C-alpha positions, -999 to 999 in steps of 0.1 A, spaced: 706 -479 -654 674 -462 -644 661 -438 -670 626 -430 -658 609 -430 -624 572 -428 -617 563 -416 -582 528 -411 -569 512 -397 -538 483 -415 -523 474 -392 -495 479 -355 -486 469 -356 -450 459 -379 -422 422 -381 -431 424 -382 -469 405 -408 -489 421 -443 -488 401 -455 -518 417 -430 -541 451 -446 -537 440 -479 -552 436 -464 -587 470 -448 -582 486 -482 -573 470 -499 -602 483 -472 -626 518 -474 -612 518 -512 -615 510 -509 -652 539 -486 -660 575 -494 -670 604 -481 -651 610 -476 -614 579 -469 -594 573 -456 -559 542 -447 -539 542 -424 -509 516 -414 -483 519 -380 -466 499 -384 -434 515 -360 -410 512 -324 -399 520 -305 -367 484 -311 -355 484 -348 -363 518 -353 -348 506 -337 -316 475 -359 -316 498 -390 -322 520 -380 -293 490 -379 -270 479 -414 -280 514 -427 -276 516 -413 -240 484 -432 -232 493 -464 -251 529 -474 -259 516 -495 -289 498 -466 -304 510 -432 -317 513 -439 -355 489 -422 -379 454 -432 -368 443 -444 -403 477 -456 -415 465 -491 -422 434 -478 -439 458 -465 -465 482 -494 -466 458 -523 -467 441 -515 -501 475 -511 -520 498 -534 -501 494 -565 -523 494 -546 -556 526 -527 -547 545 -557 -533 535 -578 -563 547 -551 -587 579 -542 -567 567 -507 -559 582 -495 -526 558 -477 -502 571 -447 -482 552 -428 -456 556 -405 -426 526 -423 -411 548 -437 -385 542 -403 -368 551 -405 -331 557 -443 -331 570 -458 -364 583 -489 -345 548 -498 -332 534 -494 -368 562 -517 -381 555 -544 -356 518 -544 -365 526 -545 -402 551 -573 -397 524 -594 -380 501 -587 -409 527 -596 -436 538 -628 -418 504 -643 -425 506 -636 -463 528 -647 -492 547 -615 -487 563 -626 -454 597 -618 -469 589 -581 -475 613 -559 -456 601 -530 -434 625 -502 -425 618 -476 -398 636 -442 -402 642 -430 -367 660 -401 -351 635 -373 -354 623 -379 -319 649 -361 -299 636 -373 -265 640 -409 -275 674 -401 -289 686 -388 -255 700 -356 -269 708 -328 -245 682 -302 -255 686 -273 -230 709 -253 -254 683 -256 -282 649 -252 -266 633 -218 -258 640 -206 -222 603 -202 -214 577 -229 -223 541 -229 -211 534 -265 -202 550 -299 -197 573 -309 -225 561 -343 -238 576 -345 -273 605 -330 -292 607 -338 -329 628 -324 -357 620 -321 -394 646 -344 -409 654 -350 -445 657 -378 -471 690 -394 -460 673 -422 -440 647 -430 -467 675 -432 -493 696 -455 -472 666 -478 -464 657 -481 -501 694 -487 -510 694 -516 -485 663 -531 -501 633 -518 -481 599 -526 -495 581 -504 -470 597 -474 -453 579 -460 -422 591 -426 -410 583 -402 -383 587 -364 -388 606 -362 -420 598 -331 -441 570 -337 -466 590 -332 -498 616 -357 -485 592 -385 -491 599 -380 -528 635 -369 -526 645 -402 -509 632 -424 -537 645 -402 -565 680 -401 -549 679 -439 -545 667 -446 -580 690 -423 -599 720 -424 -575 719 -386 -571 743 -373 -545 729 -356 -515 749 -324 -524 739 -323 -561 718 -292 -552 703 -289 -587 690 -324 -588 679 -324 -552 660 -291 -558 642 -308 -587 633 -338 -565 621 -314 -538 599 -297 -563 584 -331 -572 578 -337 -535 562 -303 -529 539 -307 -559 527 -341 -548 527 -338 -510 492 -325 -508 480 -352 -531 449 -342 -551 454 -305 -545 476 -305 -576 451 -325 -596 423 -301 -591 410 -306 -556 420 -274 -537 420 -256 -570 383 -260 -577 360 -229 -576 327 -233 -595 323 -209 -624 358 -196 -619 380 -226 -620 358 -256 -629 372 -291 -624 356 -322 -639 344 -352 -618 357 -338 -586 340 -365 -566 365 -389 -581 395 -367 -582 427 -387 -590 460 -389 -571 490 -373 -588 519 -390 -604 553 -374 -613 573 -389 -642 610 -380 -637 638 -386 -661 674 -391 -652 683 -357 -666 658 -342 -641 629 -336 -665 596 -336 -645 561 -341 -658 531 -340 -634 501 -361 -643 474 -382 -624 461 -417 -622 444 -430 -653 406 -431 -654 401 -406 -625 385 -372 -622 401 -339 -617 427 -322 -639 463 -313 -641 469 -280 -658 494 -252 -658 471 -234 -633 468 -263 -608 505 -268 -609 513 -231 -604 489 -229 -574 505 -259 -557 541 -247 -565 533 -216 -544 513 -233 -517 528 -227 -482 560 -212 -498 573 -184 -476 599 -172 -502 598 -186 -537 635 -178 -542 646 -195 -510 622 -223 -498 640 -239 -469 639 -277 -466 662 -302 -448 675 -314 -481 681 -282 -501 672 -245 -504 649 -245 -534 646 -215 -557 613 -214 -576 617 -179 -589 626 -190 -625 603 -220 -627 584 -226 -660 554 -248 -664 541 -261 -698 511 -282 -707 525 -310 -729 493 -331 -731 460 -335 -714 466 -338 -677 504 -336 -683 524 -306 -672 561 -303 -675 580 -284 -648 614 -269 -654 637 -242 -642 639 -252 -605 672 -241 -590 689 -254 -558 712 -240 -532 731 -257 -503 708 -270 -476 704 -251 -443 729 -258 -415 699 -259 -390 668 -279 -388 634 -270 -376 622 -287 -344 587 -290 -329 580 -292 -292 548 -307 -278 535 -291 -246 509 -307 -223 488 -291 -197 459 -272 -213 424 -281 -222 403 -269 -251 366 -265 -246 338 -254 -269 301 -252 -270 276 -244 -298 240 -234 -300 218 -226 -330 193 -198 -336 169 -200 -365 141 -180 -380 135 -142 -381 161 -122 -362 184 -152 -359 216 -132 -362 205 -106 -337 195 -133 -312 229 -150 -316 246 -116 -311 226 -111 -279 237 -146 -267 273 -136 -273 269 -105 -251 253 -126 -224 281 -152 -225 308 -125 -223 291 -110 -192 288 -144 -176 324 -153 -183 336 -120 -169 318 -129 -137 326 -166 -134 361 -166 -149 375 -130 -151 410 -141 -161 397 -159 -193 388 -143 -226 366 -166 -246 365 -167 -284 330 -164 -298 319 -169 -334 285 -165 -350 288 -191 -378 270 -178 -408 275 -142 -399 310 -137 -383 333 -166 -379 363 -169 -403 365 -131 -405 356 -126 -368 377 -107 -342 379 -109 -305 362 -76 -299 332 -84 -321 336 -54 -344 331 -76 -375 300 -91 -360 285 -56 -353 293 -45 -389 277 -77 -403 245 -76 -382 230 -48 -403 237 -68 -435 225 -100 -419 190 -89 -410 175 -115 -433 197 -143 -419 175 -171 -405 202 -196 -397 230 -187 -373 251 -209 -349 270 -194 -320 302 -211 -309 322 -203 -278 356 -217 -270 382 -215 -243 418 -227 -237 431 -231 -202 449 -253 -176 418 -256 -154 396 -283 -168 370 -281 -140 365 -244 -146 361 -250 -184 335 -276 -177 315 -252 -156 317 -225 -183 304 -250 -209 274 -259 -187 268 -222 -183 267 -218 -221 242 -246 -223 220 -227 -198 211 -204 -228 185 -230 -236 160 -215 -210 177 -183 -200 175 -167 -234 176 -154 -260 146 -171 -275 147 -202 -297 182 -215 -290 187 -252 -296 210 -280 -308 236 -275 -281 268 -294 -284 296 -294 -257 331 -308 -260 363 -307 -240 396 -324 -247 432 -322 -239 452 -297 -260 488 -303 -269 503 -270 -277 534 -267 -300 564 -244 -301 592 -243 -327 630 -241 -324 661 -245 -345 688 -271 -339 721 -276 -356 719 -304 -383 750 -321 -368 732 -327 -335 706 -349 -352 713 -384 -365 688 -406 -384 690 -443 -380 673 -474 -394 655 -502 -376 644 -532 -396 614 -555 -392 
């Protein structure tokens, strides 16, 4: 009977560091007990990007760097019997599985079993969607995915999967599935599932919980941040959870790093909705039990929601942006003048469009469309000698946007003085919209390779 499970996260987003996961795999391989490694590689933005690639190439559409993460740890994990779970299948788990199958068939691990967890792609599933989707959508619907839970992952591991490739499962479900499988926890054991969900939530952003996103020099110092280590949760059969990190790595796991990650992206700590459970963090306790070891207790669970969140991908718009730099005395004032010029030019050339204009280094993250923040900042930025103006547009008319970008580049000679380093870019934009769908309308299924 399983008494202890070690589960580690090797990536927290699509462009995380693949090399960090190797130390994690080696650490897990040296431990006793059941071990699992997961990669969280998906977000609404990366799913949209994956859908676009799949539309252009039927053999693409999985996470762009999926194999950068799998390759370094594959042999270590398969040798040690450590299943790998990832949502890096993104918009096309089957294509990823076929490529991985070809890779494994040339090695001594040809017998390894790959399972795809499917069903989140509602267009592929052929579900009648009219009753669920919003009545008015701005664009062509090219994808409809739903945030599904851990059932398919649990089933795949129960049936002996060595690698589980998922599409749009919820991030914490990547840990809930392995823990349900290892301990035999029932899907409606809300207390245990809530504890498993807390594990997934703490690990899903990878090195955030081991000091990465926590670090703030002089306020929250973190050692050896260039080598920050991936996190590992040690979970006991009774639900006790201790968060640590891979041995010999930088970063830190403290009560403060754990508290920050517990609250990260949580809309209501007393009712955090996931496909697997409604998690209540309002009574959570964290306690440092050793260096880089933090115990988490007090998580409560309530029955899972009757509805699931869906995500619609809408095609038909283009995103365009241009940048130009101003340096030396009066840089901020010259960038502000360039902004005024571009607003006048846009009003003449494309009166229906309202561009967004930042002056990076003066008014960007705290900017506003009317430019009030910029005007307030100009007086304080009189000594600024390094400012970069950025203008952006979003519209259906690609040709019009290309003309506007060229007009922005004309600042080179048409003033203000000293502009340089122009960059222009235009690309297709896949917008997203959310909706709710009854859980009973969505069915996960497995496909084996």
